[in-house]
C-alpha positions as CSV (number, residue, x, y, z in Angstrom):
1,X,225.0,47.6,14.0
2,X,225.5,48.6,10.4
3,X,228.5,50.9,9.8
4,X,229.5,53.2,6.9
5,X,232.1,50.5,5.9
6,X,229.3,47.9,5.6
7,X,227.4,50.2,3.3
8,X,230.5,50.8,1.2
9,X,231.2,47.1,0.9
10,X,227.6,46.3,-0.1
11,X,227.7,49.1,-2.7
12,X,231.2,48.2,-4.0
13,X,232.5,51.7,-3.3
14,X,234.8,53.5,-0.9
15,X,233.8,54.8,2.5
16,X,234.6,58.3,1.2
17,X,232.0,57.9,-1.6
18,X,229.3,56.9,0.9
19,X,230.3,59.8,3.1
20,X,229.9,62.3,0.3
21,X,226.5,61.0,-0.5
22,X,225.4,61.2,3.2
23,X,226.7,64.8,3.4
24,X,225.2,65.9,0.1
25,X,228.6,66.5,-1.4
26,X,228.0,64.0,-4.2
27,X,228.0,66.3,-7.2
28,X,230.8,64.3,-9.0
29,X,229.3,60.9,-8.2
30,X,227.1,59.3,-10.9
31,X,223.4,59.2,-10.3
32,X,223.3,55.4,-10.5
33,X,226.0,55.0,-7.8
34,X,224.3,57.7,-5.6
35,X,220.9,55.9,-5.9
36,X,222.5,52.5,-5.2
37,X,224.0,53.8,-1.9
38,X,220.7,55.4,-0.9
39,X,218.8,52.2,-1.6
40,X,221.2,50.2,0.6
41,X,221.0,52.8,3.3
42,X,217.2,52.5,3.2
43,X,217.2,48.7,3.1
44,X,219.6,48.3,6.0
45,X,218.0,51.1,8.1
46,X,221.4,52.7,8.5
47,X,221.6,55.7,10.8
48,X,224.8,57.8,10.7
49,X,226.7,57.9,14.1
50,X,226.6,61.7,14.5
51,X,228.8,61.6,17.7
52,X,231.5,59.6,15.9
53,X,231.4,61.9,12.9
54,X,231.8,65.0,15.1
55,X,234.8,63.5,16.8
56,X,236.5,63.1,13.5
57,X,235.4,66.3,11.8
58,X,235.3,68.5,14.9
59,X,231.9,69.6,13.7
60,X,228.4,68.7,15.0
61,X,226.4,70.0,12.0
62,X,224.3,71.9,14.6
63,X,223.5,75.6,14.7
64,X,222.2,77.5,17.7
65,X,219.4,80.1,17.2
66,X,218.7,82.6,19.9
67,X,215.6,84.8,19.6
68,X,214.0,87.2,22.2
69,X,210.3,86.4,21.9
70,X,208.9,83.1,20.4
71,X,205.4,84.5,20.9
72,X,206.1,87.4,18.4
73,X,205.3,86.1,14.9
74,X,208.1,88.1,13.5
75,X,210.7,86.0,15.3
76,X,208.7,82.8,14.8
77,X,209.1,83.4,11.0
78,X,212.8,84.1,11.4
79,X,213.2,80.7,13.1
80,X,211.2,79.0,10.4
81,X,213.4,80.5,7.6
82,X,216.7,79.7,9.5
83,X,215.5,76.1,10.2
84,X,214.4,75.5,6.6
85,X,217.8,76.6,5.2
86,X,219.7,74.6,7.9
87,X,217.8,71.4,7.2
88,X,218.3,71.8,3.5
89,X,222.0,71.9,4.1
90,X,222.1,68.9,6.5
91,X,222.2,70.9,9.7
92,X,220.1,70.7,12.9
93,X,218.9,73.7,14.9
94,X,218.8,74.2,18.6
95,X,216.3,77.0,19.4
96,X,216.7,79.2,22.5
97,X,214.0,81.7,23.5
98,X,215.2,84.4,25.9
99,X,211.8,86.2,26.7
100,X,213.7,89.6,26.5
101,X,215.8,88.5,29.5
102,X,219.5,89.3,29.6
103,X,220.0,86.5,32.1
104,X,218.3,83.9,29.8
105,X,220.3,85.3,26.8
106,X,223.6,84.7,28.7
107,X,222.3,81.2,29.7
108,X,221.4,80.5,26.0
109,X,225.1,81.1,25.0
110,X,226.3,78.9,27.8
111,X,223.9,76.1,26.8
112,X,224.9,76.3,23.1
113,X,228.6,76.3,24.0
114,X,228.0,73.1,26.0
115,X,226.1,71.6,23.1
116,X,229.1,72.3,20.9
117,X,227.2,74.0,18.2
118,X,229.2,75.0,15.1
119,X,227.8,78.5,15.0
120,X,225.1,80.8,16.3
121,X,222.4,83.0,14.7
122,X,221.5,85.6,17.3
123,X,218.5,88.0,17.3
124,X,219.4,90.3,20.3
125,X,216.7,91.4,22.7
126,X,215.7,95.1,23.0
127,X,217.8,95.2,26.2
128,X,221.0,93.9,24.5
129,X,223.6,96.5,23.6
130,X,226.9,94.7,24.0
131,X,227.6,91.0,24.6
132,X,231.4,90.8,25.2
133,X,230.8,88.8,28.4
134,X,228.9,86.0,26.7
135,X,230.4,82.6,26.4
136,X,230.9,82.6,22.6
137,X,234.3,80.8,22.5
138,X,235.3,80.9,18.9
139,X,231.9,80.3,17.5
140,X,231.0,82.3,14.3
141,X,228.0,84.6,14.9
142,X,225.4,86.0,12.5
143,X,223.2,88.7,13.8
144,X,219.6,89.0,12.6
145,X,217.2,92.0,13.0
146,X,219.6,94.1,15.2
147,X,223.3,94.9,15.0
148,X,225.3,95.0,18.2
149,X,229.0,94.9,19.2
150,X,229.9,91.2,19.4
151,X,233.1,89.2,18.6
152,X,233.4,86.5,15.9
153,X,230.8,88.4,13.8
154,X,230.4,86.8,10.3
155,X,227.2,88.6,9.1
156,X,224.3,90.9,9.7
157,X,220.8,90.5,8.3
158,X,218.4,93.4,8.9
159,X,216.0,95.9,7.4
160,X,216.3,99.6,6.5
161,X,214.2,100.6,9.5
162,X,214.4,104.4,8.9
163,X,213.1,104.0,5.4
164,X,210.2,101.9,6.6
165,X,208.8,104.5,9.0
166,X,209.5,107.2,6.6
167,X,207.3,105.5,4.0
168,X,204.5,105.1,6.5
169,X,204.5,108.7,7.7
170,X,204.7,110.0,4.1
171,X,201.6,107.8,3.3
172,X,199.7,109.3,6.3
173,X,200.8,112.9,5.5
174,X,199.7,112.3,1.9
175,X,196.2,111.6,3.3
176,X,196.2,115.0,5.1
177,X,197.2,113.7,8.6
178,X,199.4,116.2,10.5
179,X,198.9,115.1,14.1
180,X,200.4,111.5,14.1
181,X,201.0,109.7,17.4
182,X,204.1,107.5,17.3
183,X,204.1,104.5,19.6
184,X,207.8,103.5,19.8
185,X,209.8,100.6,21.2
186,X,212.6,101.2,23.7
187,X,214.5,104.1,22.3
188,X,217.9,102.8,23.6
189,X,218.0,100.4,20.7
190,X,219.3,101.3,17.3
191,X,216.2,99.9,15.5
192,X,213.9,102.1,17.6
193,X,216.2,105.1,17.0
194,X,216.2,104.5,13.2
195,X,212.4,104.1,13.0
196,X,212.0,107.4,15.0
197,X,214.4,109.0,12.6
198,X,212.2,108.0,9.7
199,X,209.2,109.5,11.5
200,X,211.0,112.8,12.0
201,X,212.4,112.9,8.4
202,X,208.9,112.5,6.8
203,X,207.5,115.2,9.1
204,X,210.3,117.6,8.3
205,X,209.9,117.1,4.5
206,X,206.2,117.9,4.9
207,X,207.1,121.0,7.0
208,X,205.2,119.6,10.0
209,X,206.8,120.6,13.3
210,X,208.0,117.6,15.4
211,X,206.1,117.4,18.7
212,X,207.8,115.2,21.3
213,X,204.5,114.9,23.2
214,X,203.2,112.8,20.2
215,X,205.9,110.2,20.8
216,X,205.4,107.6,23.5
217,X,208.1,105.1,24.2
218,X,207.3,101.7,25.5
219,X,207.4,98.0,24.7
220,X,206.9,95.9,21.5
221,X,203.8,94.4,22.9
222,X,200.1,94.3,22.3
223,X,199.3,94.6,26.1
224,X,201.5,97.8,26.5
225,X,199.8,99.5,23.5
226,X,196.4,98.6,24.7
227,X,197.0,100.0,28.1
228,X,198.7,103.1,26.8
229,X,195.8,104.0,24.5
230,X,193.3,103.1,27.2
231,X,194.9,105.6,29.6
232,X,194.8,108.6,27.2
233,X,192.1,111.0,28.2
234,X,192.5,113.3,25.2
235,X,192.7,112.0,21.6
236,X,194.6,115.0,20.0
237,X,195.8,113.1,17.0
238,X,194.3,111.8,13.8
239,X,196.6,108.8,13.1
240,X,198.8,106.3,14.9
241,X,202.1,105.0,13.6
242,X,203.1,101.9,15.6
243,X,206.6,100.5,15.8
244,X,205.4,97.0,15.1
245,X,202.1,95.2,14.2
246,X,201.5,94.0,17.8
247,X,201.5,97.6,19.1
248,X,199.2,98.5,16.3
249,X,196.8,95.7,17.1
250,X,196.8,96.6,20.8
251,X,196.0,100.2,19.9
252,X,193.2,99.2,17.6
253,X,191.6,97.1,20.3
254,X,191.7,100.1,22.8
255,X,190.4,102.6,20.2
256,X,187.4,100.4,19.4
257,X,186.5,100.1,23.1
258,X,186.5,104.0,23.1
259,X,184.0,103.8,20.2
260,X,186.6,105.4,17.9
261,X,186.1,104.2,14.3
262,X,189.1,103.1,12.3
263,X,190.0,104.6,9.8
264,X,187.1,107.1,9.8
265,X,188.2,108.8,13.0
266,X,191.8,107.6,13.4
267,X,194.1,105.9,10.8
268,X,196.6,103.2,12.1
269,X,199.7,101.8,10.6
270,X,201.9,99.0,11.9
271,X,205.3,97.5,11.0
272,X,206.3,93.9,10.2
273,X,203.4,92.4,8.3
274,X,202.8,89.5,10.7
275,X,200.0,87.2,9.5
276,X,197.4,88.6,11.8
277,X,197.7,92.1,10.2
278,X,195.8,91.0,7.1
279,X,193.2,89.1,9.1
280,X,192.1,91.7,11.7
281,X,189.3,94.2,10.9
282,X,190.1,96.6,9.5
283,X,193.1,95.1,7.8
284,X,196.3,96.8,8.8
285,X,198.4,99.1,6.7
286,X,202.0,98.1,7.5
287,X,205.6,97.6,6.4
288,X,206.3,94.2,5.0
289,X,209.5,92.9,6.6
290,X,210.2,89.5,5.2
291,X,211.3,87.8,8.4
292,X,211.3,84.3,6.9
293,X,213.8,85.4,4.3
294,X,215.8,87.2,7.0
295,X,216.1,83.9,8.9
296,X,216.9,82.0,5.7
297,X,219.6,84.4,4.7
298,X,221.2,84.5,8.2
299,X,221.5,80.6,8.1
300,X,222.9,80.8,4.6
301,X,225.6,83.3,5.6
302,X,226.5,81.2,8.7
303,X,226.7,77.9,6.8
304,X,228.8,79.4,4.0
305,X,231.2,80.6,6.7
306,X,231.3,77.2,8.4
307,X,232.0,75.4,5.1
308,X,234.7,77.9,4.1
309,X,232.7,79.2,1.1
310,X,233.3,82.8,2.1
311,X,236.4,84.7,3.3
312,X,236.5,86.0,6.9
313,X,234.7,89.2,6.1
314,X,231.4,90.4,7.5
315,X,228.5,89.9,5.1
316,X,225.7,92.4,5.4
317,X,222.2,92.0,3.9
318,X,219.9,95.0,4.4
319,X,216.3,94.3,3.1
320,X,214.3,97.1,1.6
321,X,210.9,97.8,3.3
322,X,207.6,97.6,1.3
323,X,204.6,99.6,2.2
324,X,201.3,97.5,2.2
325,X,198.3,99.8,2.1
326,X,195.2,98.2,3.5
327,X,192.0,99.4,5.1
328,X,193.2,100.8,8.4
329,X,194.2,104.2,6.8
330,X,192.1,106.7,5.0
331,X,192.0,110.4,3.9
332,X,191.4,112.8,6.7
333,X,188.4,114.9,5.9
């Protein structure tokens, strides 16, 4: 079996030089030498022994990624962004999907610890509030989407959720809507609380009284929204603000089945800007949450921490929301 020493001998360089090329740390190596090493690697079909490398470096070049719902396009895009950044930097990703289950979340941490990952990117479920009991060992953690109390925290990547809902309600109020139904996620989470806060803030600025009967708390799912709107006997609102796009799409489906026209009868806004939101009819007015970039930046923070490019402080990146106005909202006549 070809070894790194064989490659070095064939190229007439040291093992250290070959190692630097393999690990993309070859900035000070001439292009000619670098290309010569890469050509020999290709010709000899050399495959690095990752297990042997990890025994020497105490690193596996592997990152764990825990997300709560792989079916939700928002989290799928986070995973894509994180993986793209990781692969660019020579890291592998192990993906764990928890299906919003605290049991599966704990199991994911145990699995990643057994796999000896170097660090973990964690998108907590809507049920997660504190994770001090999880088997984290000394793994650095970067949180994405939601901030919770967790040890070994190295970074947080999220969105200004309050501002997002505030922009949406301000848009609806500007179109003369005063009775706006808010379909919320579980209000025990900080994200849901912040989005509700934005809803209240915009109403207060418009001097519209807050009506708790126009706030329905539930799940971040299409099915829940569909069943909720289907169950309503009285439609005493002119607009719906949904806590995410899946909720908005479920609500639109139920409204159409009730022969309610959108946006002529009821305007609808979502949150996230998943791909489907620009394909459905009518196209959904929503908040753009760049989930791909959130995943990419979370991996960037973690890798910088692993490679000692940052000091042991907590990096925070808060993305600004962008309102995308499409055809699901219109002026109330």
